[in-house]
Jmol script that loads the backbone (N, CA, C; Angstrom):
load data "model"
ATOM      1  N   UNK A   1      -8.528  -2.207  18.270  1.00  0.00           N
ATOM      2  CA  UNK A   1      -7.935  -3.134  19.211  1.00  0.00           C
ATOM      3  C   UNK A   1      -7.846  -2.452  20.572  1.00  0.00           C
ATOM      4  N   UNK A   2      -6.756  -2.724  21.294  1.00  0.00           N
ATOM      5  CA  UNK A   2      -6.609  -2.136  22.614  1.00  0.00           C
ATOM      6  C   UNK A   2      -6.095  -0.716  22.553  1.00  0.00           C
ATOM      7  N   UNK A   3      -5.977  -0.116  23.690  1.00  0.00           N
ATOM      8  CA  UNK A   3      -5.533   1.274  23.742  1.00  0.00           C
ATOM      9  C   UNK A   3      -4.090   1.441  23.310  1.00  0.00           C
ATOM     10  N   UNK A   4      -3.258   0.447  23.578  1.00  0.00           N
ATOM     11  CA  UNK A   4      -1.839   0.579  23.243  1.00  0.00           C
ATOM     12  C   UNK A   4      -1.475  -0.112  21.928  1.00  0.00           C
ATOM     13  N   UNK A   5      -2.386  -0.876  21.369  1.00  0.00           N
ATOM     14  CA  UNK A   5      -2.129  -1.576  20.111  1.00  0.00           C
ATOM     15  C   UNK A   5      -2.942  -0.917  19.006  1.00  0.00           C
ATOM     16  N   UNK A   6      -2.261  -0.351  18.008  1.00  0.00           N
ATOM     17  CA  UNK A   6      -3.022   0.301  16.932  1.00  0.00           C
ATOM     18  C   UNK A   6      -3.760  -0.731  16.089  1.00  0.00           C
ATOM     19  N   UNK A   7      -4.907  -0.325  15.566  1.00  0.00           N
ATOM     20  CA  UNK A   7      -5.650  -1.207  14.673  1.00  0.00           C
ATOM     21  C   UNK A   7      -4.873  -1.325  13.357  1.00  0.00           C
ATOM     22  N   UNK A   8      -5.275  -2.269  12.540  1.00  0.00           N
ATOM     23  CA  UNK A   8      -4.625  -2.445  11.241  1.00  0.00           C
ATOM     24  C   UNK A   8      -4.744  -1.170  10.427  1.00  0.00           C
ATOM     25  N   UNK A   9      -5.907  -0.567  10.430  1.00  0.00           N
ATOM     26  CA  UNK A   9      -6.117   0.668   9.652  1.00  0.00           C
ATOM     27  C   UNK A   9      -5.191   1.778  10.163  1.00  0.00           C
ATOM     28  N   UNK A  10      -5.050   1.912  11.475  1.00  0.00           N
ATOM     29  CA  UNK A  10      -4.151   2.927  12.026  1.00  0.00           C
ATOM     30  C   UNK A  10      -2.699   2.650  11.653  1.00  0.00           C
ATOM     31  N   UNK A  11      -2.300   1.380  11.679  1.00  0.00           N
ATOM     32  CA  UNK A  11      -0.935   1.022  11.315  1.00  0.00           C
ATOM     33  C   UNK A  11      -0.682   1.286   9.833  1.00  0.00           C
ATOM     34  N   UNK A  12      -1.667   1.003   8.985  1.00  0.00           N
ATOM     35  CA  UNK A  12      -1.533   1.291   7.555  1.00  0.00           C
ATOM     36  C   UNK A  12      -1.414   2.788   7.335  1.00  0.00           C
ATOM     37  N   UNK A  13      -2.250   3.561   8.001  1.00  0.00           N
ATOM     38  CA  UNK A  13      -2.185   5.017   7.861  1.00  0.00           C
ATOM     39  C   UNK A  13      -0.836   5.562   8.310  1.00  0.00           C
ATOM     40  N   UNK A  14      -0.280   4.990   9.361  1.00  0.00           N
ATOM     41  CA  UNK A  14       1.041   5.412   9.837  1.00  0.00           C
ATOM     42  C   UNK A  14       2.117   5.103   8.801  1.00  0.00           C
ATOM     43  N   UNK A  15       2.064   3.915   8.215  1.00  0.00           N
ATOM     44  CA  UNK A  15       3.028   3.543   7.180  1.00  0.00           C
ATOM     45  C   UNK A  15       2.891   4.451   5.967  1.00  0.00           C
ATOM     46  N   UNK A  16       1.665   4.736   5.581  1.00  0.00           N
ATOM     47  CA  UNK A  16       1.431   5.597   4.427  1.00  0.00           C
ATOM     48  C   UNK A  16       1.951   7.004   4.682  1.00  0.00           C
ATOM     49  N   UNK A  17       1.788   7.505   5.885  1.00  0.00           N
ATOM     50  CA  UNK A  17       2.305   8.851   6.177  1.00  0.00           C
ATOM     51  C   UNK A  17       3.823   8.886   6.084  1.00  0.00           C
ATOM     52  N   UNK A  18       4.489   7.774   6.458  1.00  0.00           N
ATOM     53  CA  UNK A  18       5.950   7.712   6.295  1.00  0.00           C
ATOM     54  C   UNK A  18       6.324   7.661   4.823  1.00  0.00           C
ATOM     55  N   UNK A  19       5.532   6.932   4.023  1.00  0.00           N
ATOM     56  CA  UNK A  19       5.781   6.882   2.577  1.00  0.00           C
ATOM     57  C   UNK A  19       5.591   8.257   1.947  1.00  0.00           C
ATOM     58  N   UNK A  20       4.597   9.000   2.421  1.00  0.00           N
ATOM     59  CA  UNK A  20       4.342  10.326   1.865  1.00  0.00           C
ATOM     60  C   UNK A  20       5.451  11.310   2.208  1.00  0.00           C
ATOM     61  N   UNK A  21       6.110  11.110   3.330  1.00  0.00           N
ATOM     62  CA  UNK A  21       7.291  11.912   3.649  1.00  0.00           C
ATOM     63  C   UNK A  21       8.389  11.650   2.624  1.00  0.00           C
ATOM     64  N   UNK A  22       8.556  10.396   2.255  1.00  0.00           N
ATOM     65  CA  UNK A  22       9.555  10.013   1.264  1.00  0.00           C
ATOM     66  C   UNK A  22       9.200  10.598  -0.103  1.00  0.00           C
ATOM     67  N   UNK A  23       7.903  10.728  -0.378  1.00  0.00           N
ATOM     68  CA  UNK A  23       7.443  11.246  -1.665  1.00  0.00           C
ATOM     69  C   UNK A  23       7.930  12.671  -1.901  1.00  0.00           C
ATOM     70  N   UNK A  24       8.162  13.410  -0.840  1.00  0.00           N
ATOM     71  CA  UNK A  24       8.608  14.804  -0.958  1.00  0.00           C
ATOM     72  C   UNK A  24       9.952  14.929  -1.656  1.00  0.00           C
ATOM     73  N   UNK A  25      10.781  13.885  -1.593  1.00  0.00           N
ATOM     74  CA  UNK A  25      12.101  13.945  -2.215  1.00  0.00           C
ATOM     75  C   UNK A  25      12.166  13.138  -3.513  1.00  0.00           C
ATOM     76  N   UNK A  26      11.036  12.591  -3.936  1.00  0.00           N
ATOM     77  CA  UNK A  26      10.998  11.808  -5.170  1.00  0.00           C
ATOM     78  C   UNK A  26      10.792  12.710  -6.376  1.00  0.00           C
ATOM     79  N   UNK A  27      11.148  12.177  -7.529  1.00  0.00           N
ATOM     80  CA  UNK A  27      10.822  12.859  -8.779  1.00  0.00           C
ATOM     81  C   UNK A  27       9.310  12.898  -8.922  1.00  0.00           C
ATOM     82  N   UNK A  28       8.807  13.862  -9.683  1.00  0.00           N
ATOM     83  CA  UNK A  28       7.357  14.043  -9.814  1.00  0.00           C
ATOM     84  C   UNK A  28       6.662  12.783 -10.310  1.00  0.00           C
ATOM     85  N   UNK A  29       7.174  12.150 -11.329  1.00  0.00           N
ATOM     86  CA  UNK A  29       6.554  10.935 -11.864  1.00  0.00           C
ATOM     87  C   UNK A  29       6.564   9.794 -10.876  1.00  0.00           C
ATOM     88  N   UNK A  30       7.650   9.683 -10.104  1.00  0.00           N
ATOM     89  CA  UNK A  30       7.742   8.615  -9.107  1.00  0.00           C
ATOM     90  C   UNK A  30       6.721   8.811  -7.994  1.00  0.00           C
ATOM     91  N   UNK A  31       6.504  10.062  -7.623  1.00  0.00           N
ATOM     92  CA  UNK A  31       5.515  10.357  -6.579  1.00  0.00           C
ATOM     93  C   UNK A  31       4.109   9.954  -6.989  1.00  0.00           C
ATOM     94  N   UNK A  32       3.796  10.159  -8.277  1.00  0.00           N
ATOM     95  CA  UNK A  32       2.478   9.767  -8.775  1.00  0.00           C
ATOM     96  C   UNK A  32       2.320   8.243  -8.749  1.00  0.00           C
ATOM     97  N   UNK A  33       3.371   7.535  -9.093  1.00  0.00           N
ATOM     98  CA  UNK A  33       3.332   6.078  -9.046  1.00  0.00           C
ATOM     99  C   UNK A  33       3.147   5.605  -7.605  1.00  0.00           C
ATOM    100  N   UNK A  34       3.842   6.242  -6.667  1.00  0.00           N
ATOM    101  CA  UNK A  34       3.690   5.887  -5.259  1.00  0.00           C
ATOM    102  C   UNK A  34       2.253   6.081  -4.808  1.00  0.00           C
ATOM    103  N   UNK A  35       1.625   7.174  -5.215  1.00  0.00           N
ATOM    104  CA  UNK A  35       0.223   7.418  -4.855  1.00  0.00           C
ATOM    105  C   UNK A  35      -0.675   6.292  -5.362  1.00  0.00           C
ATOM    106  N   UNK A  36      -0.432   5.854  -6.593  1.00  0.00           N
ATOM    107  CA  UNK A  36      -1.229   4.771  -7.159  1.00  0.00           C
ATOM    108  C   UNK A  36      -1.002   3.465  -6.394  1.00  0.00           C
ATOM    109  N   UNK A  37       0.244   3.203  -6.019  1.00  0.00           N
ATOM    110  CA  UNK A  37       0.547   2.001  -5.247  1.00  0.00           C
ATOM    111  C   UNK A  37      -0.134   2.036  -3.882  1.00  0.00           C
ATOM    112  N   UNK A  38      -0.117   3.197  -3.249  1.00  0.00           N
ATOM    113  CA  UNK A  38      -0.757   3.345  -1.941  1.00  0.00           C
ATOM    114  C   UNK A  38      -2.250   3.062  -2.045  1.00  0.00           C
ATOM    115  N   UNK A  39      -2.896   3.630  -3.072  1.00  0.00           N
ATOM    116  CA  UNK A  39      -4.332   3.375  -3.254  1.00  0.00           C
ATOM    117  C   UNK A  39      -4.612   1.888  -3.447  1.00  0.00           C
ATOM    118  N   UNK A  40      -3.778   1.229  -4.251  1.00  0.00           N
ATOM    119  CA  UNK A  40      -4.021  -0.190  -4.509  1.00  0.00           C
ATOM    120  C   UNK A  40      -3.791  -1.038  -3.255  1.00  0.00           C
ATOM    121  N   UNK A  41      -2.822  -0.661  -2.433  1.00  0.00           N
ATOM    122  CA  UNK A  41      -2.570  -1.398  -1.198  1.00  0.00           C
ATOM    123  C   UNK A  41      -3.650  -1.196  -0.152  1.00  0.00           C
ATOM    124  N   UNK A  42      -4.172   0.036  -0.057  1.00  0.00           N
ATOM    125  CA  UNK A  42      -5.205   0.330   0.943  1.00  0.00           C
ATOM    126  C   UNK A  42      -6.495  -0.430   0.686  1.00  0.00           C
ATOM    127  N   UNK A  43      -6.730  -0.821  -0.559  1.00  0.00           N
ATOM    128  CA  UNK A  43      -7.952  -1.564  -0.879  1.00  0.00           C
ATOM    129  C   UNK A  43      -7.999  -2.899  -0.143  1.00  0.00           C
ATOM    130  N   UNK A  44      -6.854  -3.373   0.321  1.00  0.00           N
ATOM    131  CA  UNK A  44      -6.771  -4.695   0.920  1.00  0.00           C
ATOM    132  C   UNK A  44      -6.564  -4.653   2.440  1.00  0.00           C
ATOM    133  N   UNK A  45      -6.948  -3.565   3.073  1.00  0.00           N
ATOM    134  CA  UNK A  45      -6.768  -3.436   4.524  1.00  0.00           C
ATOM    135  C   UNK A  45      -7.494  -4.543   5.286  1.00  0.00           C
ATOM    136  N   UNK A  46      -8.677  -4.901   4.826  1.00  0.00           N
ATOM    137  CA  UNK A  46      -9.441  -5.949   5.518  1.00  0.00           C
ATOM    138  C   UNK A  46      -8.723  -7.293   5.462  1.00  0.00           C
ATOM    139  N   UNK A  47      -8.164  -7.621   4.294  1.00  0.00           N
ATOM    140  CA  UNK A  47      -7.459  -8.897   4.159  1.00  0.00           C
ATOM    141  C   UNK A  47      -6.214  -8.928   5.043  1.00  0.00           C
ATOM    142  N   UNK A  48      -5.512  -7.797   5.102  1.00  0.00           N
ATOM    143  CA  UNK A  48      -4.311  -7.706   5.935  1.00  0.00           C
ATOM    144  C   UNK A  48      -4.681  -7.910   7.399  1.00  0.00           C
ATOM    145  N   UNK A  49      -5.755  -7.281   7.819  1.00  0.00           N
ATOM    146  CA  UNK A  49      -6.214  -7.406   9.201  1.00  0.00           C
ATOM    147  C   UNK A  49      -6.628  -8.842   9.512  1.00  0.00           C
ATOM    148  N   UNK A  50      -7.389  -9.425   8.619  1.00  0.00           N
ATOM    149  CA  UNK A  50      -7.895 -10.783   8.839  1.00  0.00           C
ATOM    150  C   UNK A  50      -6.764 -11.810   8.885  1.00  0.00           C
ATOM    151  N   UNK A  51      -5.738 -11.615   8.035  1.00  0.00           N
ATOM    152  CA  UNK A  51      -4.626 -12.565   7.976  1.00  0.00           C
ATOM    153  C   UNK A  51      -3.768 -12.505   9.229  1.00  0.00           C
ATOM    154  N   UNK A  52      -3.778 -11.375   9.915  1.00  0.00           N
ATOM    155  CA  UNK A  52      -2.997 -11.240  11.138  1.00  0.00           C
ATOM    156  C   UNK A  52      -1.496 -11.164  10.896  1.00  0.00           C
ATOM    157  N   UNK A  53      -1.115 -10.772   9.670  1.00  0.00           N
ATOM    158  CA  UNK A  53       0.313 -10.654   9.362  1.00  0.00           C
ATOM    159  C   UNK A  53       0.803  -9.248   9.660  1.00  0.00           C
ATOM    160  N   UNK A  54       2.106  -9.063   9.614  1.00  0.00           N
ATOM    161  CA  UNK A  54       2.698  -7.754   9.815  1.00  0.00           C
ATOM    162  C   UNK A  54       2.101  -6.769   8.811  1.00  0.00           C
ATOM    163  N   UNK A  55       1.640  -5.637   9.291  1.00  0.00           N
ATOM    164  CA  UNK A  55       0.948  -4.670   8.450  1.00  0.00           C
ATOM    165  C   UNK A  55       1.869  -4.126   7.359  1.00  0.00           C
ATOM    166  N   UNK A  56       3.113  -3.803   7.696  1.00  0.00           N
ATOM    167  CA  UNK A  56       4.044  -3.279   6.697  1.00  0.00           C
ATOM    168  C   UNK A  56       4.227  -4.289   5.566  1.00  0.00           C
ATOM    169  N   UNK A  57       4.467  -5.545   5.936  1.00  0.00           N
ATOM    170  CA  UNK A  57       4.649  -6.598   4.948  1.00  0.00           C
ATOM    171  C   UNK A  57       3.373  -6.801   4.130  1.00  0.00           C
ATOM    172  N   UNK A  58       2.242  -6.836   4.789  1.00  0.00           N
ATOM    173  CA  UNK A  58       0.970  -7.063   4.104  1.00  0.00           C
ATOM    174  C   UNK A  58       0.656  -5.974   3.098  1.00  0.00           C
ATOM    175  N   UNK A  59       0.873  -4.722   3.477  1.00  0.00           N
ATOM    176  CA  UNK A  59       0.593  -3.618   2.569  1.00  0.00           C
ATOM    177  C   UNK A  59       1.502  -3.689   1.348  1.00  0.00           C
ATOM    178  N   UNK A  60       2.781  -3.911   1.559  1.00  0.00           N
ATOM    179  CA  UNK A  60       3.714  -4.009   0.438  1.00  0.00           C
ATOM    180  C   UNK A  60       3.411  -5.216  -0.439  1.00  0.00           C
ATOM    181  N   UNK A  61       3.031  -6.328   0.181  1.00  0.00           N
ATOM    182  CA  UNK A  61       2.693  -7.524  -0.579  1.00  0.00           C
ATOM    183  C   UNK A  61       1.492  -7.261  -1.485  1.00  0.00           C
ATOM    184  N   UNK A  62       0.464  -6.626  -0.951  1.00  0.00           N
ATOM    185  CA  UNK A  62      -0.712  -6.344  -1.772  1.00  0.00           C
ATOM    186  C   UNK A  62      -0.428  -5.305  -2.843  1.00  0.00           C
ATOM    187  N   UNK A  63       0.479  -4.373  -2.588  1.00  0.00           N
ATOM    188  CA  UNK A  63       0.892  -3.439  -3.636  1.00  0.00           C
ATOM    189  C   UNK A  63       1.511  -4.215  -4.798  1.00  0.00           C
ATOM    190  N   UNK A  64       2.383  -5.161  -4.467  1.00  0.00           N
ATOM    191  CA  UNK A  64       3.022  -5.974  -5.500  1.00  0.00           C
ATOM    192  C   UNK A  64       2.011  -6.841  -6.254  1.00  0.00           C
ATOM    193  N   UNK A  65       1.076  -7.414  -5.532  1.00  0.00           N
ATOM    194  CA  UNK A  65       0.052  -8.243  -6.170  1.00  0.00           C
ATOM    195  C   UNK A  65      -0.738  -7.417  -7.181  1.00  0.00           C
ATOM    196  N   UNK A  66      -1.112  -6.206  -6.805  1.00  0.00           N
ATOM    197  CA  UNK A  66      -1.860  -5.347  -7.721  1.00  0.00           C
ATOM    198  C   UNK A  66      -1.030  -4.986  -8.954  1.00  0.00           C
ATOM    199  N   UNK A  67       0.267  -4.759  -8.782  1.00  0.00           N
ATOM    200  CA  UNK A  67       1.131  -4.458  -9.931  1.00  0.00           C
ATOM    201  C   UNK A  67       1.180  -5.656 -10.871  1.00  0.00           C
ATOM    202  N   UNK A  68       1.345  -6.846 -10.307  1.00  0.00           N
ATOM    203  CA  UNK A  68       1.403  -8.050 -11.140  1.00  0.00           C
ATOM    204  C   UNK A  68       0.076  -8.262 -11.859  1.00  0.00           C
ATOM    205  N   UNK A  69      -1.040  -8.066 -11.175  1.00  0.00           N
ATOM    206  CA  UNK A  69      -2.345  -8.222 -11.814  1.00  0.00           C
ATOM    207  C   UNK A  69      -2.483  -7.265 -12.991  1.00  0.00           C
ATOM    208  N   UNK A  70      -2.057  -6.033 -12.815  1.00  0.00           N
ATOM    209  CA  UNK A  70      -2.184  -5.036 -13.882  1.00  0.00           C
ATOM    210  C   UNK A  70      -1.258  -5.311 -15.046  1.00  0.00           C
ATOM    211  N   UNK A  71      -0.078  -5.798 -14.775  1.00  0.00           N
ATOM    212  CA  UNK A  71       0.873  -6.035 -15.860  1.00  0.00           C
ATOM    213  C   UNK A  71       0.643  -7.348 -16.563  1.00  0.00           C
ATOM    214  N   UNK A  72      -0.052  -8.285 -15.934  1.00  0.00           N
ATOM    215  CA  UNK A  72      -0.275  -9.579 -16.568  1.00  0.00           C
ATOM    216  C   UNK A  72      -1.580  -9.658 -17.342  1.00  0.00           C
ATOM    217  N   UNK A  73      -2.434  -8.671 -17.194  1.00  0.00           N
ATOM    218  CA  UNK A  73      -3.698  -8.668 -17.928  1.00  0.00           C
ATOM    219  C   UNK A  73      -3.415  -8.268 -19.381  1.00  0.00           C
ATOM    220  N   UNK A  74      -3.933  -9.028 -20.332  1.00  0.00           N
ATOM    221  CA  UNK A  74      -3.689  -8.688 -21.746  1.00  0.00           C
ATOM    222  C   UNK A  74      -4.325  -7.341 -22.112  1.00  0.00           C
ATOM    223  N   UNK A  75      -3.544  -6.540 -22.796  1.00  0.00           N
ATOM    224  CA  UNK A  75      -4.025  -5.233 -23.253  1.00  0.00           C
ATOM    225  C   UNK A  75      -4.007  -4.156 -22.193  1.00  0.00           C
ATOM    226  N   UNK A  76      -3.660  -4.475 -20.968  1.00  0.00           N
ATOM    227  CA  UNK A  76      -3.647  -3.498 -19.889  1.00  0.00           C
ATOM    228  C   UNK A  76      -2.196  -3.214 -19.502  1.00  0.00           C
ATOM    229  N   UNK A  77      -1.798  -1.990 -19.576  1.00  0.00           N
ATOM    230  CA  UNK A  77      -0.430  -1.598 -19.253  1.00  0.00           C
ATOM    231  C   UNK A  77      -0.429  -0.472 -18.237  1.00  0.00           C
ATOM    232  N   UNK A  78       0.630  -0.412 -17.449  1.00  0.00           N
ATOM    233  CA  UNK A  78       0.806   0.686 -16.498  1.00  0.00           C
ATOM    234  C   UNK A  78       1.130   1.943 -17.282  1.00  0.00           C
ATOM    235  N   UNK A  79       0.531   3.038 -16.868  1.00  0.00           N
ATOM    236  CA  UNK A  79       0.742   4.311 -17.572  1.00  0.00           C
ATOM    237  C   UNK A  79       2.159   4.782 -17.511  1.00  0.00           C
TER     238      UNK A  79
END
end "model"
wireframe off; spacefill off
backbone 0.3
color backbone group
């Protein structure tokens, strides 16, 4: 985008870096789950950009969508 407006990818990376700071104080298992959530949310950067919604909201929304998809599939469970 413009010089003063970060692109969607830059905004996602900024949010993820803040999440990774939080990971430092999480339990080991929780940190691994956060990493998996981050990966699943980043897969949808294009959709977030195209929708023109708030990047923080969009990333969290897609993280939740991926969790629901994984838990609702028969025979597929979260580790």
